[in-house]
MIKENU-821274 format. One line per field, with one value per residue (C-alpha): x, y, z; residue in three letters; residue number from 1. Coordinates in Angstrom, 3 decimals. Example, Ala and Ser with C-alpha at 12.3 -4.5 7.8 and 13.67 -1.06 7.14 Angstrom:
! residues 2
xx <- 12.300;13.670
yy <- -4.500;-1.060
zz <- 7.800;7.140
resn <- ALA;SER
resi <- 1;2
END
This chain:
! residues 219
xx <- -137.366;-140.910;-143.034;-146.743;-147.918;-151.592;-152.681;-155.833;-157.127;-158.696;-156.183;-153.455;-153.184;-155.744;-155.587;-158.583;-160.820;-164.498;-164.405;-163.094;-166.442;-168.640;-169.770;-170.875;-172.539;-174.417;-175.447;-176.887;-178.857;-180.238;-181.173;-183.050;-184.336;-182.847;-179.879;-176.777;-177.683;-174.088;-173.526;-172.289;-171.815;-168.276;-167.063;-163.408;-162.198;-165.767;-167.209;-169.555;-172.222;-171.801;-172.068;-175.214;-176.739;-176.276;-177.779;-180.799;-181.224;-181.094;-183.937;-185.966;-185.451;-184.522;-181.703;-182.951;-181.262;-183.440;-182.365;-178.735;-178.878;-180.428;-177.522;-174.984;-176.598;-176.545;-172.966;-171.742;-173.472;-171.959;-168.478;-168.790;-169.962;-167.029;-164.255;-162.852;-163.207;-160.349;-161.697;-159.131;-155.492;-152.402;-151.585;-148.274;-145.404;-147.333;-146.542;-142.795;-143.207;-145.321;-142.904;-140.087;-141.938;-142.897;-139.221;-138.710;-139.259;-139.653;-142.492;-146.123;-148.915;-152.622;-155.502;-157.616;-160.414;-164.035;-164.447;-166.473;-164.130;-165.976;-165.100;-161.560;-161.069;-162.226;-160.182;-156.938;-157.164;-157.677;-154.303;-152.602;-151.897;-154.592;-152.122;-150.003;-152.768;-153.798;-155.772;-157.337;-160.244;-163.075;-166.376;-168.292;-166.079;-167.489;-169.407;-166.777;-163.124;-161.776;-163.813;-162.557;-158.968;-159.369;-160.665;-157.880;-155.231;-156.770;-156.918;-153.290;-152.098;-154.168;-152.841;-149.198;-148.838;-146.279;-145.772;-144.745;-141.939;-143.526;-146.949;-147.580;-150.665;-150.424;-153.336;-154.428;-156.909;-156.909;-159.054;-156.340;-153.946;-156.400;-157.049;-153.347;-153.156;-156.215;-154.437;-151.084;-149.448;-147.117;-148.507;-147.472;-149.787;-149.647;-150.850;-152.491;-156.015;-158.932;-157.133;-154.583;-151.015;-152.003;-154.911;-152.736;-149.864;-152.214;-152.723;-148.941;-148.281;-144.872;-144.161;-145.882;-145.053;-145.977;-144.951;-143.679;-140.099;-139.917;-139.772;-136.844;-134.691;-137.414;-138.235
yy <- 108.090;108.522;105.356;104.857;101.370;100.419;97.378;95.312;94.035;90.544;87.915;90.544;92.266;90.107;86.317;85.197;82.310;81.628;83.906;87.031;88.457;87.128;90.597;91.663;88.325;88.496;92.103;91.119;88.288;90.612;93.245;90.766;88.621;85.489;83.136;82.467;85.126;85.471;81.744;80.961;84.677;85.433;88.340;88.378;91.922;93.205;96.163;95.473;97.404;95.297;92.107;93.443;94.240;90.598;89.316;91.567;90.317;86.733;87.568;89.460;92.731;96.218;98.340;101.452;103.967;102.825;99.202;100.272;102.404;99.468;97.291;99.876;100.013;96.256;96.132;98.562;96.479;93.238;94.743;95.757;92.259;90.582;93.066;90.949;87.645;85.907;86.411;88.878;87.849;89.267;87.601;85.680;88.142;91.357;92.987;92.752;94.033;97.043;97.963;97.809;100.032;102.542;103.259;104.301;108.042;107.726;105.181;106.153;103.682;103.611;101.177;99.984;97.839;97.009;97.159;100.000;102.258;101.283;97.621;98.430;100.441;97.614;94.956;96.872;98.327;94.789;93.682;96.998;98.360;100.982;103.786;102.776;103.800;107.467;107.306;104.937;104.010;102.172;100.513;103.769;105.383;103.258;100.096;98.793;98.143;100.344;103.313;102.745;102.653;105.895;107.640;106.098;107.487;110.956;110.854;109.775;112.593;115.090;113.900;113.344;116.193;114.208;113.111;109.537;107.937;104.508;103.243;99.663;97.623;94.537;92.118;88.494;88.380;88.650;91.776;93.408;92.837;94.262;97.221;98.001;98.116;100.360;103.067;102.562;100.842;97.893;94.945;92.361;89.372;87.256;83.660;83.820;84.724;84.016;82.990;80.276;80.799;79.566;82.012;84.914;83.980;84.002;87.761;88.333;90.371;92.004;89.859;86.743;85.969;83.554;85.822;89.372;88.378;87.512;91.290;91.981;93.341;95.335;98.060
zz <- -66.384;-65.091;-64.979;-64.294;-63.310;-63.204;-61.204;-61.397;-58.034;-58.004;-59.061;-59.279;-55.892;-54.095;-54.254;-56.276;-55.178;-54.449;-51.380;-53.084;-54.145;-51.343;-50.154;-53.642;-54.317;-51.010;-51.706;-55.075;-53.470;-50.798;-53.359;-55.542;-52.670;-54.186;-53.763;-55.851;-58.410;-59.590;-59.962;-63.511;-64.307;-65.507;-63.358;-64.480;-65.292;-65.605;-63.760;-60.864;-62.728;-65.867;-63.831;-62.160;-65.560;-66.585;-63.351;-63.798;-67.365;-66.120;-63.733;-66.377;-64.512;-65.706;-64.345;-62.534;-60.281;-57.366;-57.656;-58.081;-54.943;-53.093;-54.208;-53.038;-49.619;-49.277;-50.569;-47.915;-45.255;-46.551;-46.793;-43.144;-42.238;-43.975;-43.170;-40.334;-42.192;-44.001;-47.513;-48.894;-48.892;-50.618;-53.915;-53.989;-53.272;-54.019;-50.665;-51.237;-54.784;-53.792;-51.016;-53.554;-56.031;-53.347;-52.733;-56.350;-56.751;-60.511;-60.255;-59.657;-58.962;-59.806;-60.266;-63.163;-61.799;-62.343;-58.571;-57.199;-55.239;-52.053;-52.547;-53.603;-50.415;-48.149;-49.951;-50.189;-46.685;-45.392;-46.782;-45.973;-49.467;-50.134;-49.356;-52.347;-54.771;-54.557;-57.790;-60.256;-62.466;-60.710;-61.502;-61.169;-63.831;-66.637;-67.320;-69.740;-68.963;-71.738;-70.489;-66.931;-68.187;-70.136;-67.022;-64.907;-67.231;-67.141;-63.343;-63.097;-65.345;-63.358;-60.008;-60.813;-63.310;-65.283;-68.851;-68.265;-70.230;-69.822;-68.788;-67.675;-66.802;-64.576;-64.603;-64.621;-67.515;-71.274;-70.943;-68.836;-71.739;-74.250;-71.955;-71.755;-75.541;-75.602;-73.580;-75.291;-72.332;-72.053;-70.158;-67.600;-67.268;-64.114;-64.041;-60.608;-61.592;-63.858;-67.047;-67.770;-68.910;-72.359;-72.605;-71.464;-73.767;-76.761;-76.207;-76.384;-73.240;-72.929;-69.879;-68.583;-64.952;-62.186;-59.311;-58.905;-58.128;-61.849;-62.403;-60.091;-62.914;-64.675;-62.166
resn <- MET;SER;ILE;LEU;ILE;PHE;PHE;ASP;ILE;ASN;GLY;THR;ILE;ILE;GLU;ARG;ASP;HIS;ARG;THR;ASP;LEU;PRO;PHE;SER;LYS;ALA;VAL;ASP;LEU;THR;LEU;ASN;THR;THR;ASN;ALA;ILE;LYS;ASP;VAL;ASP;THR;ALA;ALA;ARG;SER;ASP;GLU;ASP;VAL;PHE;TYR;GLU;VAL;LEU;LYS;ASN;HIS;GLN;LEU;THR;PHE;THR;ASP;ASP;ILE;TRP;GLN;SER;LEU;LEU;GLY;HIS;TYR;LYS;MET;CYS;LEU;ASP;ASP;TYR;ARG;HIS;GLU;ASP;ILE;TRP;ARG;PRO;ASN;VAL;ASP;ILE;LEU;THR;PHE;LEU;ASN;HIS;LEU;SER;GLN;LYS;LYS;ASP;ILE;LYS;LEU;ALA;LEU;ILE;THR;GLY;GLU;LEU;SER;LEU;GLY;ALA;LEU;TYR;LYS;LEU;GLU;LYS;ILE;GLY;VAL;TRP;HIS;HIS;PHE;PRO;THR;GLY;GLY;PHE;GLY;GLU;ASP;GLY;ARG;ARG;ARG;PHE;ASP;ILE;ALA;THR;VAL;ALA;LEU;LYS;LYS;ALA;HIS;ALA;LEU;TYR;GLN;GLU;SER;PHE;ASP;ALA;ILE;TRP;VAL;ILE;GLY;ASP;THR;THR;LEU;ASP;ILE;GLN;THR;ALA;ARG;HIS;ILE;GLY;ALA;ARG;VAL;ILE;ALA;ILE;THR;THR;GLY;ALA;HIS;SER;ARG;GLN;GLU;LEU;ALA;ALA;GLU;LYS;PRO;ASP;TYR;LEU;ILE;ASP;ARG;TYR;SER;ASP;LEU;LYS;ASN;LEU;PHE
resi <- 1;2;3;4;5;6;7;8;9;10;11;12;13;14;15;16;17;18;19;20;21;22;23;24;25;26;27;28;29;30;31;32;33;34;35;36;37;38;39;40;41;42;43;44;45;46;47;48;49;50;51;52;53;54;55;56;57;58;59;60;61;62;63;64;65;66;67;68;69;70;71;72;73;74;75;76;77;78;79;80;81;82;83;84;85;86;87;88;89;90;91;92;93;94;95;96;97;98;99;100;101;102;103;104;105;106;107;108;109;110;111;112;113;114;115;116;117;118;119;120;121;122;123;124;125;126;127;128;129;130;131;132;133;134;135;136;137;138;139;140;141;142;143;144;145;146;147;148;149;150;151;152;153;154;155;156;157;158;159;160;161;162;163;164;165;166;167;168;169;170;171;172;173;174;175;176;177;178;179;180;181;182;183;184;185;186;187;188;189;190;191;192;193;194;195;196;197;198;199;200;201;202;203;204;205;206;207;208;209;210;211;212;213;214;215;216;217;218;219
END
C-alpha cells in the first residue's frame, strides 16, 4: 500500500510560539520602515504573500513586484541573522515520528505550507529534517492554501510517479483540515499549534492527537 503524507510546518513540525516567525516579521518591518507591522495579523496557515498583502492594506500601500522583491531580500538577510538563534525547535516528538516514517518504503513525505520555500529550508534544516521532504507546495505556489495544496499534490505525483492508495495531511489548524478535504485526503490534526482542541474537533478530522506517538499503530 503506497501512502503519501503531507506535513504543515509551523505548529506541526516546528514548535510554534512568538519566536517562530521573527525573521519574516523583521523583514516586513525593514521593508516598510516601520515596527510591529505583523502585530495582530493572524498568520496561521496563511501564505507569507497573503499575510504581506494584509499588512500592506493596513498601511494603505499597494502590492507591487518591487516591494515584494525588497521583502524577499530582507527576508533572506533576516533568516541568515537568525539561523544560529534558538527560535526554531522540533515540535513534541516529531523527530522520532519522521525517523519512523522514513524507514517505511511504502510511505512518501511532502509539505503543504504557506511558508516560502526559502523560509521552509532554513527552518527545517535548523532542526535537521529538511532531507525528509523532497517536494511540497510552498508560499510561492499560491496565495491561498487550497491553491498551494493543489500544486503540492501535482508535484508529489510528478516526483514519486505513484498512484497513492492513501493520502494524508497533518496540520495544526482548521484550515489544514479543510485543505485536506479539498485535495481528497484524510487528515490528522495535532493540538500543538494555532487552534484549540475544541476548534479542531469541530472540523471533524479523522484523527485528533496531542503528540505523534498517538499514531504508533496507524503507520
